C-alpha positions in Angstrom: 4.4 31.8 -20.4 4.3 30.6 -23.9 1.5 28.6 -25.4 0.8 25.2 -23.9 0.1 22.0 -25.8 -1.0 18.5 -24.8 1.5 16.0 -26.1 0.4 13.0 -28.2 0.0 11.0 -24.9 -2.8 13.5 -24.1 -1.0 14.3 -20.8 -1.0 17.7 -19.0 -0.2 20.6 -21.3 3.4 21.8 -21.6 5.5 24.2 -23.6 6.6 22.7 -26.9 10.0 21.1 -26.3 13.1 21.6 -28.3 13.5 17.9 -28.7 10.7 15.2 -28.8 10.9 11.5 -29.5 7.7 10.0 -30.7 6.6 6.4 -29.8 7.8 5.2 -33.2 11.3 6.5 -32.5 11.0 9.5 -34.8 12.7 12.6 -33.3 11.6 16.2 -34.0 13.5 19.3 -33.1 11.3 21.8 -34.9 8.0 21.6 -33.0 8.2 25.3 -32.0 8.3 26.4 -35.7 5.2 24.4 -36.7 1.7 25.7 -37.1 -1.1 24.5 -34.9 -2.5 22.4 -37.7 0.9 20.8 -38.3 1.2 20.1 -34.6 -2.3 18.6 -34.5 -1.3 16.2 -37.4 1.6 15.0 -35.2 -0.8 14.5 -32.2 0.0 17.7 -30.3 -3.2 19.4 -29.2 -3.4 23.1 -28.5 -2.9 25.8 -27.7 -4.7 24.9 -24.4 -6.5 27.4 -22.4 -4.7 27.2 -19.0 -6.5 27.7 -15.7 -5.2 31.3 -15.2 -6.8 32.2 -18.5 -10.2 30.7 -17.9 -12.6 33.6 -17.4 -14.6 34.1 -14.2 -12.5 31.6 -12.2 -9.5 31.8 -9.9 -7.3 29.3 -8.1 -8.8 30.9 -4.9 -12.3 29.8 -5.9 -11.9 26.8 -8.2 -10.1 23.5 -8.7 -8.8 22.6 -12.2 -8.4 19.0 -13.3 -6.8 18.1 -16.7 -9.2 16.0 -18.7 -7.4 13.7 -21.1 -10.6 12.9 -23.0 -11.7 16.4 -23.7 -8.2 17.9 -23.8 -9.3 20.7 -21.5 -9.6 21.6 -17.9 -12.6 20.6 -15.9 -13.4 23.5 -13.6 -15.1 23.0 -10.2 -16.0 25.7 -7.7 -14.8 24.9 -4.2 -16.8 25.2 -1.1 -16.7 28.2 1.3 -14.5 26.4 3.8 -11.8 25.8 1.2 -12.1 29.3 -0.1 -11.4 30.6 3.4 -8.4 28.3 3.7 -6.9 29.5 0.4 -6.9 33.2 1.4 -3.3 34.4 1.7 -3.6 36.8 4.6 0.2 37.4 4.8 0.2 38.5 1.1 -2.8 40.8 1.7 -1.1 42.3 4.7 2.2 42.8 2.8 0.4 44.3 -0.1 -1.6 46.6 2.1 1.5 47.8 4.0 4.1 47.9 1.2 1.8 48.5 -1.8 1.0 46.5 -4.9 2.7 46.3 -8.2 1.1 48.6 -10.8 1.9 49.4 -14.4 1.9 53.0 -15.6 2.1 54.3 -19.1 3.9 57.6 -19.9 3.1 60.1 -22.6 5.2 58.1 -25.0 3.1 55.0 -24.2 6.1 53.3 -22.6 5.1 50.9 -19.8 6.8 51.3 -16.5 6.3 48.9 -13.6 6.0 50.6 -10.2 4.8 50.0 -6.7 1.8 51.8 -5.3 3.6 52.4 -2.0 1.0 51.3 0.5 -1.0 54.5 0.2 -4.1 53.0 1.6 -2.3 51.8 4.7 -0.8 55.3 5.2 -4.3 56.7 5.0 -5.5 54.2 7.7 -2.5 55.2 9.9 -3.0 58.9 9.4 -6.7 58.6 10.0 -6.2 56.5 13.2 -4.1 59.4 14.6 -6.9 61.9 14.5 -10.1 59.8 14.7 -11.1 57.6 17.6 -13.5 55.7 15.3 -10.8 55.1 12.7 -8.3 54.1 15.4 -10.6 51.5 17.0 -11.5 50.1 13.5 -7.8 49.9 12.5 -6.7 48.4 15.8 -9.4 45.7 15.6 -8.6 44.9 12.0 -4.9 44.6 12.6 -5.5 42.2 15.5 -8.0 40.1 13.5 -5.6 40.0 10.6 -2.8 38.9 12.8 -4.9 36.0 14.0 -5.8 35.2 10.4 -2.1 35.1 9.4 -1.6 32.6 12.2 -4.3 30.4 10.8 -7.2 31.5 13.0 -9.4 33.7 10.8 -12.6 34.9 12.2 -14.3 35.6 8.9 -17.4 37.4 10.2 -15.4 39.7 12.4 -12.9 40.5 9.7 -15.7 41.3 7.3 -17.3 43.6 9.9 -14.0 45.3 10.6 -13.3 45.9 6.9 -16.7 47.6 6.5 -16.0 49.7 9.6 -12.7 50.9 8.2 -14.3 51.7 4.8 -17.1 53.6 6.6 -14.8 55.5 9.0 -12.2 56.6 6.5 -12.6 58.4 3.2 -10.4 56.7 0.7 -9.4 58.2 -2.7 -10.1 56.1 -5.8 -6.4 55.3 -6.1 -6.3 54.1 -2.5 -9.4 51.9 -3.0 -7.8 50.5 -6.2 -4.8 49.5 -4.2 -7.0 47.8 -1.6 -8.9 46.0 -4.4 -5.8 44.8 -6.1 -4.4 43.5 -2.7 -7.8 41.8 -2.2 -7.7 40.2 -5.6 -4.1 39.0 -5.5 -4.4 37.5 -2.0 -7.7 35.7 -2.5 -9.6 37.9 0.0 -12.2 38.7 -2.7 -13.3 35.0 -2.5 -14.5 35.4 1.0 -14.9 39.1 1.8 -16.5 42.2 0.2 -15.5 45.8 0.2 -19.1 47.0 0.3 
């Protein structure tokens, strides 16, 4: 996403348009080539820090409201109930089973997108085959997550089940990183912990 600017009306930020008609009828087709100070002189304010770039916040934990007076976003942390409602359990499950998107850099420093392949889920499955403790923890977790995907999340039991899995199975750093990324991308981090 390119830089976002609030138009002269002070409305919600947007990308600079190719064509803009000002209130006086003047038309500009060169906004994208202007400097920030030139844009400011025309009434465009920015670049604006968008919600995804506001540090220590997330759409899973905060609401963002555009403030036309301050030309910035007001940030408000939401309550626990709404954090729980925003968790995307389906996304977490899909990321756990299928893996998360990762970026790797080769020896020539070329960036290559890849998928982690669901290595943590494979570890859970393989551990469940040989350990009764891991099998019970995995079975309970899958059942609880199934309920959560249907809109009936039992937060306390899911948290307990997560901790049982982490205690019963020895994950590698790479597997834990995959779980953490799935946690972050699905909003699980807003409600649950991995320790």
